[in-house]
Structures are given as C-alpha cells and as structure tokens.
C-alpha positions in Angstrom: 0.0 0.0 0.0 1.3 3.4 -0.9 2.5 5.7 1.8 1.3 9.3 2.1 4.4 11.6 1.8 2.7 15.0 1.7 -0.7 16.1 3.2 -2.4 19.5 2.9 -5.2 19.8 5.4 -7.4 22.8 4.9 -4.5 25.0 3.9 -5.1 28.7 3.1 -2.9 31.7 2.3 -4.2 35.2 2.6 -1.7 38.0 1.8 -1.6 41.2 3.8 -3.5 43.2 1.2 -6.3 40.7 1.4 -5.6 38.5 -1.6 -6.7 34.9 -0.9 -4.1 33.1 -3.0 -4.9 29.6 -1.6 -8.3 28.8 -0.3 -8.9 25.8 2.0 -6.9 23.3 0.0 -6.7 19.7 1.0 -5.0 16.8 -0.7 -2.6 13.9 -0.3 0.4 12.9 -2.4 1.8 9.3 -2.2 5.2 7.9 -2.5 6.7 8.1 -6.0 3.9 10.3 -7.4 4.3 13.3 -9.7 1.5 15.8 -9.3 1.1 18.5 -11.9 -0.5 21.8 -10.7 -2.2 23.6 -13.7 -4.3 26.7 -14.1 -4.3 30.3 -15.3 -1.9 32.9 -14.0 -2.9 34.0 -10.5 -4.8 30.8 -9.7 -2.6 29.9 -6.7 -0.6 26.9 -8.1 2.8 28.4 -7.5 1.8 29.6 -4.0 0.5 26.2 -3.1 3.8 24.5 -4.0 5.8 27.2 -2.2 3.8 26.6 1.0 5.5 23.1 1.2 9.0 24.4 1.6 7.8 27.5 3.5 9.0 30.0 0.9 5.4 31.2 1.6 3.9 30.6 5.1 0.3 29.5 5.3 -2.2 31.5 7.2 -4.5 28.5 7.9 -4.5 24.8 8.0 -1.6 22.3 8.3 1.0 20.8 5.9 2.6 17.5 6.7 5.8 16.0 5.2 6.3 12.4 6.1 3.8 12.8 9.0 5.7 15.8 10.4 4.0 19.2 10.6 6.2 21.5 8.5 5.4 24.4 10.8 7.2 22.6 13.5 10.3 21.8 11.4 13.4 23.9 11.1 12.9 25.9 8.0 16.5 25.7 6.8 16.6 21.9 7.3 13.2 21.6 5.5 14.3 23.5 2.5 17.6 21.6 2.2 15.5 18.3 2.2 13.4 19.5 -0.8 14.8 20.0 -4.3 13.7 23.1 -6.0 13.8 23.9 -9.7 12.4 27.1 -11.2 11.8 28.5 -14.7 14.7 30.9 -14.8 16.9 28.3 -13.2 18.6 30.7 -10.8 22.1 29.5 -11.4 24.8 31.6 -9.7 26.7 33.3 -12.6 30.0 33.4 -10.7 30.0 29.6 -10.1 30.8 26.9 -12.6 28.3 24.2 -13.5 29.8 21.7 -11.0 29.9 24.4 -8.2 26.2 25.2 -8.9 25.2 21.5 -8.8 27.2 20.8 -5.6 26.0 23.8 -3.7 23.5 22.1 -1.4 25.7 19.1 -0.7 28.5 21.5 0.2 26.2 23.3 2.6 25.2 19.9 4.1 28.9 19.1 4.7 29.4 16.5 2.1 33.2 15.7 1.5 34.7 17.0 -1.7 35.1 13.6 -3.3 31.5 12.7 -2.7 30.3 16.0 -4.1 32.5 15.5 -7.2 31.2 12.0 -7.7 27.6 13.2 -7.3 28.1 16.0 -9.8 29.5 13.6 -12.4 26.6 11.2 -11.9 24.0 13.9 -12.3 25.6 15.5 -15.4 25.4 12.1 -17.0 21.8 11.7 -15.8 20.6 14.9 -17.4 22.5 14.3 -20.6 25.5 16.6 -20.3 29.0 15.3 -20.7 30.9 16.1 -17.5 34.2 16.8 -19.3 32.6 19.3 -21.6 30.3 21.1 -19.1 31.6 20.8 -15.5 33.8 23.9 -15.7 31.6 26.1 -17.8 29.8 29.1 -16.4 26.1 29.7 -16.9 26.6 32.4 -19.5 28.3 29.7 -21.7 25.2 27.5 -21.7 22.1 27.5 -23.9 18.6 27.8 -22.3 18.1 24.0 -22.4 21.5 23.3 -21.0 20.9 25.7 -18.1 17.6 24.0 -17.4 19.3 20.6 -17.3 21.8 22.0 -14.8 19.0 23.4 -12.8 17.4 19.9 -12.6 20.7 18.4 -11.6 21.1 20.9 -8.8 17.6 20.2 -7.6 18.5 16.5 -7.4 22.0 17.0 -6.0 21.4 16.2 -2.3 19.1 13.3 -3.3 16.0 14.8 -1.8 12.9 12.7 -1.4 10.7 15.6 -2.7 11.3 17.9 -5.6 9.4 21.1 -6.4 9.4 22.3 -10.1 7.9 25.7 -10.8 7.3 25.9 -14.6 10.8 24.6 -15.3 10.4 24.4 -19.1 8.1 27.4 -19.6 10.7 29.7 -21.1 12.1 27.2 -23.6 11.4 26.9 -27.3 8.9 24.2 -28.2 11.5 21.7 -29.5 13.8 22.0 -26.5 10.8 21.9 -24.2 9.5 18.6 -25.7 13.0 17.1 -25.5 13.3 18.0 -21.8 9.8 16.7 -21.1 10.8 13.4 -22.5 14.1 13.5 -20.5 12.0 14.3 -17.4 9.8 11.2 -18.0 12.9 9.1 -18.3 14.4 10.5 -15.0 11.0 10.0 -13.2 11.0 6.3 -14.0 14.5 6.0 -12.8 14.4 8.2 -9.7 10.9 7.4 -8.4 10.7 10.6 -6.2 7.7 12.7 -5.2 7.5 15.6 -7.6 5.2 18.7 -7.4 5.3 20.2 -10.9 3.7 23.6 -11.7 2.7 24.4 -15.2 0.2 26.6 -17.1 0.1 24.1 -20.0 -2.6 21.4 -19.7 -0.8 19.3 -22.4 2.4 19.3 -20.2 0.3 18.5 -17.1 -1.3 15.5 -18.9 2.0 14.3 -20.3 4.0 14.5 -17.1 1.6 14.0 -14.2 0.4 10.8 -12.4 -2.4 13.1 -11.2 -3.4 16.7 -12.0 -4.5 19.4 -9.6 -6.5 21.9 -11.7 -6.7 25.2 -9.8 -8.9 28.3 -10.1 -9.1 31.3 -7.8 -7.1 29.6 -5.1 -9.1 26.4 -5.1 -8.5 22.9 -6.5 -11.5 22.3 -8.8 -10.4 18.8 -9.8 -7.7 16.5 -8.6 -7.6 13.4 -10.7 -5.6 11.2 -13.1 -5.0 12.7 -16.6 -7.3 10.0 -18.0 -10.1 10.9 -15.6 -9.8 14.6 -16.3 -9.9 14.0 -20.1 -12.9 11.7 -19.9 -14.8 13.4 -17.1 -13.9 17.1 -16.6 -15.5 18.3 -13.4 -17.0 21.5 -14.7 -16.9 23.8 -17.8 -13.7 25.5 -16.6 -11.8 22.2 -16.6 -13.4 21.3 -19.9 -12.1 24.5 -21.4 -8.7 23.8 -20.0 -8.7 20.4 -21.7 -9.8 22.0 -25.0 -11.6 20.6 -28.0 -8.9 18.0 -28.8 -9.4 16.0 -25.6 -9.9 12.8 -27.6 -6.6 13.2 -29.4 -4.9 14.0 -26.1 -6.4 10.9 -24.6 -5.2 8.7 -27.5 -1.7 10.0 -26.9 -2.0 9.2 -23.2 -3.4 5.7 -23.5 -1.5 2.6 -24.4 -2.7 -0.5 -26.2 -2.6 -2.4 -22.9 -5.4 -0.1 -21.7 -7.9 -1.1 -24.4 -6.9 -4.6 -25.6 -8.8 -7.8 -25.0 -7.3 -11.0 -23.6 -6.4 -13.7 -26.2 -8.3 -16.4 -24.2 -9.3 -19.3 -26.4 -7.3 -17.9 -29.4 -3.9 -19.4 -28.8 -2.2 -22.7 -29.7 1.3 -23.9 -29.0 3.5 -24.2 -32.0 4.2 -27.9 -31.3 0.5 -28.8 -31.2 -0.7 -27.4 -34.6 -2.2 -30.8 -35.4 -4.9 -29.8 -32.9 -5.7 -26.6 -34.7 -8.9 -27.8 -36.5 -10.3 -29.2 -33.2 -9.4 -26.0 -31.3 -11.1 -23.9 -33.9 -14.3 -26.0 -33.8 -14.4 -25.8 -30.0 -13.8 -22.1 -29.8 -15.7 -21.0 -32.8 -12.5 -19.1 -34.0 -11.3 -19.2 -37.6 -7.9 -17.8 -36.7 -5.5 -19.0 -33.9 -2.4 -17.2 -32.5 0.6 -19.5 -32.4 3.0 -19.2 -29.4 6.2 -21.1 -28.4 6.7 -22.9 -25.2 7.5 -19.6 -23.4 4.4 -17.9 -24.7 6.2 -15.8 -27.3 4.1 -14.9 -30.3 5.1 -16.9 -33.4 2.4 -16.0 -36.0 -1.1 -16.8 -36.9 -2.8 -19.7 -38.5 -6.2 -19.6 -40.3 -8.9 -22.2 -41.0 -7.9 -22.1 -44.7 -4.3 -22.9 -43.8 -5.5 -25.8 -41.6 -7.5 -27.2 -44.5 -4.5 -26.8 -46.9 -2.2 -28.5 -44.5 -4.4 -31.6 -44.0 -6.8 -32.6 -41.2 -4.4 -34.7 -39.2 -0.9 -33.6 -40.1 1.1 -30.7 -38.6 0.4 -27.3 -40.2 3.7 -25.5 -40.7 2.4 -22.5 -42.7 2.3 -19.4 -40.4 1.4 -15.9 -41.4 4.4 -13.8 -40.2 3.5 -10.8 -42.3 1.2 -9.4 -39.6 3.3 -7.3 -37.3 2.0 -7.4 -33.6 1.3 -4.3 -31.6 3.1 -3.8 -28.3 1.4 -3.1 -25.0 3.3 0.2 -24.7 2.3 1.5 -28.1 0.2 4.6 -28.2 -3.5 4.0 -29.1 -3.4 6.7 -31.8 -0.3 5.4 -33.5 -1.6 1.8 -33.6 -5.0 2.9 -35.0 -3.3 4.8 -37.7 -1.1 1.9 -38.6 -4.0 -0.5 -38.7 -6.0 1.8 -41.0 -3.1 2.3 -43.3 -2.5 -1.4 -43.6 -6.2 -2.3 -43.7 -6.0 -4.5 -40.6 -9.1 -5.1 -38.5 -7.2 -6.7 -35.6 -3.7 -7.2 -34.3 -2.1 -9.5 -31.7 -0.5 -7.6 -28.8 2.9 -8.6 -27.3 5.0 -7.3 -24.4 8.6 -6.2 -24.6 9.5 -9.9 -24.2 7.4 -10.7 -27.3 5.1 -12.9 -25.2 1.5 -12.7 -26.3 -0.6 -10.4 -24.1 -3.8 -10.0 -26.0 -5.6 -8.8 -29.1 -6.7 -5.3 -30.2 -9.5 -4.9 -32.7 -11.4 -2.1 -34.4 -14.2 -2.8 -31.9 -11.8 -1.8 -29.1 -11.2 1.6 -30.8 -14.9 2.0 -31.4 -15.6 1.4 -27.7 -13.0 3.9 -26.8 -15.0 6.6 -28.6 -18.4 5.7 -27.1 -20.1 8.2 -24.8 -19.0 6.4 -21.7 -15.3 6.6 -22.6 -14.9 9.6 -24.8 -13.7 12.8 -23.2 -16.1 15.8 -22.9 -15.4 18.5 -25.4 -17.9 17.2 -27.8 -19.6 14.4 -25.8 -21.1 14.8 -22.4 
C-alpha cells in the first residue's frame, strides 16, 4: 500500500493586502507520485507549491511531510531536504556548473570527493557530458542546458521531494519537448515525489500521475489525466482540456489499456495438429501461435489448416502481420491498422510474449459516450 508523503489539510494563504491566493486546499500525495498543478496565472498553483518548503507561510491549515508538521520543522533543514527547480533556473553566474550543482551538498557538509562523484553522476543523468560542461559558467550555456543543470542541482542532495515551478516554460517548443521526454525518463529511474507547476494542460497531462486543476485559489479537480480528459468536473476544466481531448487521450493511453485478452485464441507451435479441433471448439477461424515460453510466433487460419491436412502438422504461419506492443500509443496503432487495412492485431509485451488482441471494436468502444472525453460528448 502506498505511503502518504505529503498532506495538505485545509490550507489557506491570505496575503496582507487581502488576496486569498490559496483557499482551504486539502489533498494527499503518495510515495513516487508526480503531481502537476495547472491553471491560469494567479490561480494559486505556485503559491500552493511554495507553501510546502515555506517560501510562503500558510495563514491557515496544516501541511505534513512524512507525517511531520512542516510548521514545527526547522525551515533551513526543511528547504535543504526538498529539491527546487524554477523557470529561470537561478544559477549563480560566478559559479561553474559543477559548483552550482554541488551547492546544497556542500552546505550539508558532504566531503569534496562525494560532491564531485555526485556531480559527475548527475551530469550524465541529465544528458550533459561532464568533461565538456563541469567547468563552464552559466553564460556559456544554452537555455536548455541551463535548465538541465537546474534539474541536476535540484537532485544533488538526493531529496525525497522535488518542487518544479514551470521549469520548461521559457524554452522553445522543440527543446521543451525534449526536456519533457528527459524528465519522464528521469522520473521512471528516480521514483521521487514531484510537485510540478505548469500553465500548460498538455504538459500537465504528459508528465503527471495526477493533476490538480486550480482556479481562484481552489482545486476544482484532482484526478488522473485519464479521468480529467474523460470526465472534466466543470466547464472550466473542460475549457482547460480543450476541443482536442480525444486526441490527447489517445496520446496518453497505451494499447494495454484497451486490448482484449487472447483467451481461447492461442495454440502452442508444437500442437498445430490440434488446430482444427481447437477452432471447432472455440468458434474461431484464426488462432495465435506461441512457443513454449508464450512468445508470439504467428497466426494460423482455418484455410491454412485445410490446406495442411486434417491430421498432419500445419507449418504454414502468417508472419506478415506485425504485432502491436502493450506500450504502443493508441493513436499510432490505430493509424497503422487503418493504413495497412487491418481489423485486428495481436499484442505482445517487450519480451514478445503474447498479451492479448486489439480490434477495431476496441477503438470504437474507446470513442463511445462512456469513454470519450467531454469536449464534444457529455
């Protein structure tokens, strides 16, 4: 069972001039989750995230980190235990890349050798060659390179929680997409709790396990990307999703999400002599052939069985039908099937073991009223 790492309990923030930036917000974040906070400017998303490391102090409610009330925690120790990455990076211009990355470990008293090893490790992790970049200064870096260094610095002390405040917002679209993909790779490897602020719903959908949609200091929906795309809580969230919700959902879903099991459709390659009987029993006119380990070998049809004889082994397998993989995007697979005039495909895992079957019916069900996202269908 997942452990709650962060808990906001009725948290509010009212600034001295009377602005209620955060209004009675409550939520829990579990171990290893990435939560994306999205909404228009001034909605309270950045303030909410800054409340965790007490860059902004709450005026009401309680915030817990690993069951400890952050109000009772030494603020310096708290901030050093939370990685922080911001849009303009905030690298110190008089420090080299390696000095910037190693700043928090140095403040925490790490020995020089350990700091250097950590810096080398992180530069490799974010895709920067240490020999080429460790001694450069920030003004010698591109925007994307600075952002990578900023991410490395946020990870330097190996914090359990990382706050990222629109880290890719100032980058050009190509660099931004590249860093989003890099971020997804890092997430799978690091498995840390991440609070990620963005104004871009597409980015929130792509990067978040769950999304907190905010408006006027309140969270109006806190759900998985799939749930938000399919069932936006109100017209505001529906507008945030936009008219292309179905396309976004197709990019988000994988074939494993919509495929059917291959029960009753498989036959071991060394038992093809039983194909006719299996077809008669199952009512199927095509069987999927697997080896002893369950790896997909090909298909065999009723016509092939008849050509091969009723009692002898049938060796003729159709290997021209490329299987889909469980991790393939729904949209890409549908496009490939339409292009190749396929009405179904076997589905395999990375190990090539048969996992199921995807048919045009699966795609049709995906677009039914119960599954299609609002934007056209309610």
